[in-house]
N, C-alpha and C positions, 0 to 999 in steps of 0.2 A: 608476568612475562614481558620481555622487551623485544620489540621488533619481531614479534611472532615466534620467538625462540624460547625454549625452556631454560636457556642459560643466559645470564646477563652479559651484554657486551661490555668491553673494557671501560668505556666512558661512563657507564652507569654504576659501576661498582662503588665508587666513592659516595654516590647518593644513597645507595642501599646501606652502606656501612654507617652513614650518618643517621639514618632512620633507626638502624639497629642500636647504635650507641645511645640514642635518645630513649629507646625502650628499656635498655639495660639500666640506665640511670634512674628510671621511674618504676622499678620493680615489675617490669613487664617482660620477663625473660622468655616466656612462652611465645608471645607475639614476635619478639625479636628473632627467635630461632625458627619460628614458622615462616617468617619472611625469607630467611636465608635458604630454607629448604625449597620454598616456592620458586625462587628465582634461580635455583640450580647452583647455589654457591658451593654445595658439597661436591658436586661433580667437577668443579673447577680445581678442587684440591688434588686432582689426579694429573694435571698438566705440568708443564715445566716450571711454572711459578708457584709450585706447591708450598715451599717454605715461606714465600712472601704472603700468600693468602692466609696461611695458617697463623703467621705472626700477627697479622692485622686483626684476625679474629680473636686471638688471645688477649690483645690489648683492650678489647671491649669488656672483659670481665675483670672483677677484682675480688678481694677476699670476702666481700659482703654478699656477692651474688653467684659465685662460681658453683656452689653446691646446688643451688636451684637450677642453674643452667645445665649442669651435668646430669642431674636427676631427670630433667626433661629430655635430654639427648638420649640417655639410656632407655627411657621408657618409649620414646618415639622410634628407636631403632628396631623394636620388635615388629613394627609394621613395615619395615623395609627389608626384612630378611628374605622374603619371596616376592618377586623373582630376583631382585637386585641385591645380590650378596655384597657387591662392592660398596654400595651406598650404606648398607648396614654396618660394614666394618669401618668405613670412613667416619660414620657418626660416632661409633664407640671410641675410635682412636682420637677423635677430637676431645671427647670426655677424658680419655686417658691423659692427653696432653695438658688439659686444664688442671686435673688433679695433680699431675707432676709439677706444674708451675707453682702451685701453692703447697707443695710437699705433703699432700694428703696421700701418702704412699699406700696405705691399706686399701683405700678406695681405688687407687690406680691399679693395684694388683688384682682387685676384684674385676676390673674391666678386662684385664689381660685373660683371666680365667674364663670370663664370659665369652670372649671372642674365640678362644680355644683354637687358634690357628697354628698348626704344627710348624709352619715355615718360620714364624717370627715370635712364637710364644716364649721359647727359651731366651731369646735375645731381649725381649721386653721385660721378662722377669729379672734378668741380670741388670738391666737399666734401673729398675725399681730398687734392687738391693744396693746398687752402687751409689744411690742418692743419700744414704744414711750411714753413719758410723755407730749408731746406737744398737748395741747387740740385743737389747730387750725388744726393740722394734723389729729387728731381723728375725727374732724368735717368733714374734706374732705373725710375721709374713710367712714364715716356714710352717706354722700351724695352719694357716689358711690354705697353703699348697697341699699339706697332708690331708686336710679335711676334704678338699676337692678331689683328691685321689690322683693328682698329677705326678707321674713318675719322672723325676729329674735328678741330675747329679749336681751337687753344689760344687762349684769350681772356685779357683783362687781369686777370680775377679769379684766374687760376691762377698768375700770375707777378708778379715785383717790378718788372720793367722790360722795355723792348722787346727788349733783347739776349737776355734769358732766353726771351722769347716766340719769337723767331726760332730760337734754338738748339733749343728743345723741339719746335717744329713740324717742324724738319728731322729730328729723331729719329722723331717719330710718322709722318712721311711716308716713312721709310726712304731719305731723299735721299742720305745719305752712309754707307749700310750697309757698302759695301765698305771705305771708309776706316776705319770703326770696327772692322771685323773685323780688318784688318791691325794696327791699334793694339793690340788685345787680344793678337794673336799675337806682336807685338813685345814686349809687356810680360811675357808668360810664356815668352819665349825659344824660340819654335819656328819662327822665320823662316828658319833655315838650311836649305838644300836637303837633302832626304832621299834616300838611296840605297835600292834595294830591300832591302839587308841591314838597314837601319835599320827599315824598315816591317815586314818579315816576320820580324825577330828571328832571322836565320840562325844567329847565334852560340849560340842555345839548342838548335839541332838537333845531333844527334850528328855525329861526324866523317864517318861514312858518308853521311849525308844531305847534308852540305856538299860532299863529293866528287862525288856524283852530280849535284848541281845545277850544279856548275862545268862538267861535261861537256855539259850541255844548253844550248848557247848560244842557241838559238832561244827557249827558255823564259825564259832570262835577259833577252833583249832585250824580250820581251813584258812581262815583269814590270816592267822599267825604264820601258817606255812607259806602263803603267798607273799607276805611282807618279808619274811626271811629270805625267800628265794629271789625276789625281784628288787628288793631295796637293800637289805643288809648284806647280801652276798656280794653286791657290787662294791661295797666298802670293806669286804673281807671281815665283816663283823657278824655276830650271831646274837639274837635276843632269845634267851631261854624263857619258855612259857610253861605254865603248869597244864598238863594234859588231863 
């Protein structure tokens, strides 16, 4: 604290940032960010010099340390949720800005979904999508939104053409979730029907265990039923077994 206040006075900011810069260069991101929190730098991001303070903070991180800094910010934010909601959101949006600066868009979107603020969530999502022209990356972002369960409309600002818009909207709405699931399963080569021996790794059991299991036909049939119901059915396959 400076002069008995929880917020640093203007003349001390440069000193604080020099110390933070030193820590950042010497792999001490946690100490650097702890100092910023201790002197109230996050609270200063709410005043009229918001953009200046934020820009000065972003200059202190680079491609080698921004991930560690963002990880510590997001972890620390959990302790700021109650009662100070503003500090919590400010901490997360600092991480959001750092991810955006280094074009780590998937991580940036994860921060937006973590904040889950209805007032600015849609706008932040649009900002993330606008940062890339790569349709494959946009699909990945859309899958993240769908997995989170966020209901949103893909608008023209987020896509290059109508085809992209329709494709991304289908992903967000989980319209073709089953088809996409099967496509991934086909790509990684797991579409072949599985037998109970494949699932339970019977070959790893000793000869005595394999012999006892072969004698228990009722248990075998039950195992085959469960395998077909919970594994093969998911891939629309069926493994026929002798009853």
